[in-house]
N, C-alpha and C positions, 0 to 999 in steps of 0.2 A: 471528530465529531460523534455522537452517539447515535448508533442505528440509520447512517447517513441516509441513504437511499430510501429507507420507509420514512423517515422523520420529514425528508423534502416531499416525499408523495403525500405525508397527511396533511402538508401546507395548502394542497392542491383539491384534498378529499379530505377536510373535517369529520364529514359523518363516519369515516374509518377507525376512527380515535377510539382508542380502546380494546380494537378488536385486533384480534393476530391477523398479520399484514406481511405478504410474502412477496418480496420482489424477485422475478426472476420467470424461467419459462411456466407456463399453463402446467394445471396439475396432472392432465393426461397427456402431456408432451416429453419427448425425450430431451433432457435440458437440466440444468441445476439451479438451487436458489441463489441467487447473488447477496442478497441479504433479507434480513426480516426484523420484525418489530420485537419488543421484551416481550410483549404478549405471547407472540409465536415460540420465542425461544424454551418458554416455560414448557410445551409440549415436544420438547426435545429437537427441535427444527435448527439448523445451524446453516452456515454459508457452505458453497459448492455440495450440499447434500443434493441428491435426486430430488426432482419437483414431486415425481412419483413418489417416494417415501416421504417428503414432506406432508403429500397428502393424506397418506396413510394417517401420520402421527397426528394430523390435524384438519380433518376433512371441511371444518367450518371456518378455516382461514380464507381472507381475501388474498387473490393471486391478483398481482397486476406484474407486466413488463417495465423492465427496465426504460428508461428514458434519460440517456445521458446528456443529454443536452442541458436539461433541467439541473440536474445535479451540478455539472461543470460551472452553471450560471453562478448558482447558490456557494461555490467552492470557490471560485473567483473573489465573489464578496466576502467572504471568509479571510481568506489570503490577503485582502486589502487590510482587512482589521488586524490582521498580525503584523502587517506592518506599521501599526502605530503603536508597536510596543517593541520591536527589534527590528533592524535592517537586515538582521542575520538570519535568515528562513530558510530551511531545509524541507521540501515539501517531499514525501516519501510516496504519498498516495493522494487523491482527489478528495480524501476526508481524513488527512494526518499528516502533521508536519512538528518539527523540531525546531525551537527558536534559542537563538542564544543570547539572554538577556543579561548576561555580564556588566554590559555597558550602558544600560538603562533603566534596571531596578531601582536605583536611587533617586529618580525620578518619581518613583511612586512610593517610595518608603519600604516595601519589603517584598520578597518574592512573592508572598501569600497575597498580599495587597496586589501585586502588578497580576497576577492570576487571575485574582478574583474580577477585578475591572474586565480583563480580557474576556472571560467567561459572558458576561452581563453584556458585553458588547457585541459579542457572537450571537446572542440570543435575541437581543434588540436587531441588529441589522439583518440578520439571514432566517431567523424566526426558527431556528433551531437549537437544541443544546450540545456543550460539548464538554468534554471531561477532562481535566488537565492534573500532570504531575510534574513535579517543581523538584530535582534534582542537580546531582553534580555529574552527571554524566548519562547519555541518551538512553541506556540500559533501564537505570533507576527512573528517568524521566516515564521512559515506557511504563513500565511496572505501577508507577505511581497513577499514571492515567486509567489503568484499568481497574485499580483498587476500589473506586466508589461508583462505579458508573453505574447508572446514567448519570449525568448532570453532577459530576463530584469534584472535587478539588482535593489534592494530596501532598502535601509538603515532605519529601521524603528527608530521614536523617543524614545529615554526612559525616559524622563521626565514624571510622571505620566498622569499632564494635558496637555499635548502634545500629548500623546497618544490618550487620550480621545478624544481631539480634531480630530484627525487625523479619529477616528474610527467612530465617530458620523454621519457625513453624508453617510458612507457608509452601503450597503443592509445588513440586518441581515444573509442573507445566507450566509455571508463570513466566520461566526463564525464556529467553531468547531460542529458538532451535529446537526446544522441545514439544513433541508431539504425542500423540496416543502410542506409539509403535514405539519410539523411546521410552517412555512411560513404563511400557509393559514392558521392556527389556531389563530396567531396572529394579522394576518390583519383587522378582523373585531373589533378590541379594538385601531385599530391606531398604532400598532408598524410594521414600515416598515425599518426603521434603526436603527440602534444602538444606536444614538442618543434619540431615542423615549424608547429603554429598559435602558438607563443609566438614564432616567428621570422617570422611573416606580419604586414605591415599591417594593422590594421582595414580601411581602406578596401578593400583587395584582398578582405579576406575577405567584407567586403560585399557586392562585386559577386558572389563566387561563390554567397552564401547568398540573395541579392536582399532582403535586411535588414541595417540598420545597426545597430538595436536588437540583434538576434538575434547580429550580428556582435561588438558590443561585450562581450556578456554572455558568448559562449564564449570571446572571447580572454581576459579575464578569469579564467574557468573554467581554463584552460590554466594559470596560474599560480595556481591554488588560490584565488584571490580571488571572494570572495562574501560579501556585507552579507546575512546572514540570520542570525536567530537562534530558539532553540527556542522554539516557539509553546506554550506551557505552559496546562493549562487553570486559570482563574484564578478566583478567588471566585464572580464575574458571568459566566458564560460566556454569551458573545452569540451561539455559533451551535455547532453539532454535526455535525461532517464526517468523512469516509474518503476518500482516494485511493491509488489503487494505479498505478505506474509497471510498465509491461509490460517484461520481458527483452528483447524483440525490437519493434520497431514491428509493430502488428497491422492488418492491413487487413479481416480478418473482422469485418462489424458483428456477427455473432452472437456472437463470440466476446467484443467489447467489451460487448455487450447483458448478455450472461451476467456477466461481471466487475461491471458495474453493480447490477445486480439481488443479486449478494453482499454489496458495498458496504451498499446499503440495509438490509438486515437486519442489518447491524454497527452502523451508526448508530441503528438503530430500538432495538435493545437498551441501547445505550448513553443513547438518549436517554431511555428510560423508566427510569434508574437515579433520577432525582427526578419529582416530580408536575409535570409542566410539557406548555404545546402550544405547537407551532411555526406560524406563519401562512403560511411561504416555505418553498418548496423550491427547493434549485439544484444543479447539475450543471456538470463543470467537465470540458473535453477540452483535451488538447494535442498535436498532431504533431510531427513529426521534426524541423520546421523553427522549432521553439519557439513557433510562433502558439498563444497559449490562448485558449479562446472559453469564456465563460461564461454559462450561461442560468437564468436564475429566474422562478418564477412563485409566486402565491400559492395556497394552498389554498382549497378551497370553504368551507371553516370550519377556524378551528384544529385540529391533528392531533396524534397522539402514537402511529397504528397502524400497521404495516406495509405494510396493503393501501392506505390514502392515502399513505404516502409510496412505495412502489411504483410504484402509478397515474400519481402526477405525475412522477416519475423519467424512466419511460419516455415518458409523452407529451413532456418536453423534450426528449428523444434522440430519439426518432421524428422529430421535425422537422429534426433537423440532417443536413447531409451530411457523412458522414466517409470520408475516405480513410483515409492511415495514421495510427493512433492510437498516442501515446506514452503517455499517460495518462488516466486516466478517475476521476471524483472526483464524490461525491454528499454534501449537505451539506443541513440545515435552520437555520433563521436566523428572526430577529423572533419571540422566544420569549417566551410569556406564562407565568405561573404561575396565571392563573385560566381556568378551564373554559371552554369556547364558552359564550355568552350566548343563550338562548333566548328570542324573544321570548313576553311572557305570554299564556297561549292556554287556553282552556276542554278542548281536545284533545290529547293526544301527538302531538309531531310525529314520525313515523316514520323520517325522517331522522337527527332525534337519536338514537332507539331503536337503529338501525343501526348510528350511531357509536359508540354505547356498546357495542355487542356487539364490532365492530370492537378496542376499544381491551382488553375482558376479557378476548378472545380472545388478542390479543399477550401481554397480561401474563402469563395461562397459558402459553403455548408458553415464554417467558422461564423461569416458576418450571420449567417440565420441563427444559429445558437447562440450569439452574443447578444441576439435581440429576443432571446427567449424563445425562438419558433423551434417547433418540434420536428426533429428529421426522422422518418421513419425506420 
């Protein structure tokens, strides 16, 4: 969905429409921009930018703090709409999802017709716009969704030669995993567009990137080749996770940490939609050179509350050295439907009592958010 947090805020503050709107920390605070309206982007403001820098670029902007419960409520409505068009949905963030429509497209006449109906229903139900890309794989669908933002629809070509021709004039930055640093590393070699990558031999690209696997992946992506499918949520969910890909590589650990905490909240709320506990927490970090780091650790006891999730996520993150981060993710796995078992005892275990209080608190906050009540 387009400039999602900002768009939701405009539903509650129509007087801000047409003005540069920045959602994040205050202009004189140490903190970052979570997202911003397209009016603010014209001044160079972008997500993960320090709020003080955003203020310098756009001092007349409206600054407002994020209200995740509002955004989650609208996101829930949007995902319900997605379910009208396919049962196979992969939610990658609060405002983004992939749908496998191969089994339902015939009900709507064509992929373009289905996508247009979906866009209209999202606007009618949620009050915000969304941009849609229709393609044969997730990579091309993502590129298509970005192609005509905001409020756009792009049906990507399916013939390999047509896909290569479509991508050839586009900047390399449209490909997954390429941020400013990778673009800067490629530029001295005359590699600016996807066409430049297409013409380059994989060994040459490997020498530039310092990684044969990254070179092969990037070369394939330049032709629109990606062996990926929609990872929809099955009946037996093995894990619950959320990921966020930054618009540009982020070197500020505080900004990455803040986004991780945000993802933890999204995972927790989704996880508690069913009665279950997780034994293991996992974080994921990807840098500009396609290197992906995954770290996991068990909870002290099976957990389902935000406090336990957040504590373990930050423990894992704080052990890692981060340079330039392109993607951050959090998830829980090793799921059980049995509550943590306590050893027989004549006396109540204080830790069990604390755990149950944390669970009740998280569930109570979920209920308030479901009712649209803002939590400070």
